[in-house]
C-alpha positions in Angstrom: 11.9 49.6 -77.9 11.6 51.2 -74.4 15.4 51.1 -74.1 15.6 53.7 -76.9 14.1 56.3 -74.5 17.3 56.3 -72.4 19.6 56.9 -75.4 20.0 60.2 -77.1 18.3 60.5 -80.4 21.5 61.5 -82.2 23.3 58.5 -81.0 20.7 56.1 -82.2 20.6 57.8 -85.6 24.4 57.7 -85.7 24.5 53.9 -85.1 21.8 53.3 -87.7 23.7 55.3 -90.3 26.9 53.5 -89.4 25.2 50.1 -90.0 23.9 51.3 -93.3 27.3 52.7 -94.4 29.1 49.5 -93.2 26.7 47.3 -95.2 26.9 49.5 -98.3 30.7 49.6 -98.2 30.8 45.8 -97.7 28.6 45.2 -100.7 30.8 47.4 -102.8 34.0 45.8 -101.5 32.7 42.3 -102.3 32.5 43.4 -106.0 36.1 44.8 -105.8 37.4 41.6 -104.0 36.6 39.4 -107.0 39.6 41.0 -108.8 42.1 39.9 -106.1 42.7 36.1 -106.4 43.6 35.2 -102.8 40.6 37.2 -101.4 38.1 35.9 -103.9 37.2 32.9 -101.7 35.8 35.3 -99.1 33.6 37.2 -101.5 30.4 35.3 -100.9 30.5 35.4 -97.1 31.4 39.1 -97.1 28.6 39.9 -99.6 26.0 37.9 -97.6 27.1 39.5 -94.2 27.0 42.9 -95.8 23.5 42.5 -97.2 22.3 41.3 -93.7 23.9 44.3 -92.0 22.5 46.7 -94.6 19.0 45.2 -94.3 19.2 45.4 -90.5 20.2 49.1 -90.7 17.2 49.8 -92.9 14.9 48.0 -90.6 16.3 49.9 -87.6 15.9 53.2 -89.4 12.3 52.3 -89.9 12.0 51.6 -86.1 13.8 54.9 -85.3 11.5 56.8 -87.7 8.4 55.2 -86.1 9.6 56.1 -82.6 10.2 59.7 -83.6 6.7 59.9 -85.1 5.2 58.7 -81.9 7.2 61.1 -79.9 6.0 64.0 -82.1 2.4 62.9 -81.6 2.9 62.9 -77.8 4.4 66.4 -77.8 1.4 67.9 -79.7 
């Protein structure tokens, strides 16, 4: 996590939010895809990948929040 110190906080938060949004959009799209016959075969892989991306985004948000709490403790 020491690499996070070199990146701006807003950039890290932006990347985490993008991962969460991408995962959520993918999950919703996988439910819409079942209506389209020729894309229906890709539904399960898209759904699984989207869930993994969404969970990674949530995990990274927890790491980001933990880092910000530690930084706040140091500045006190």
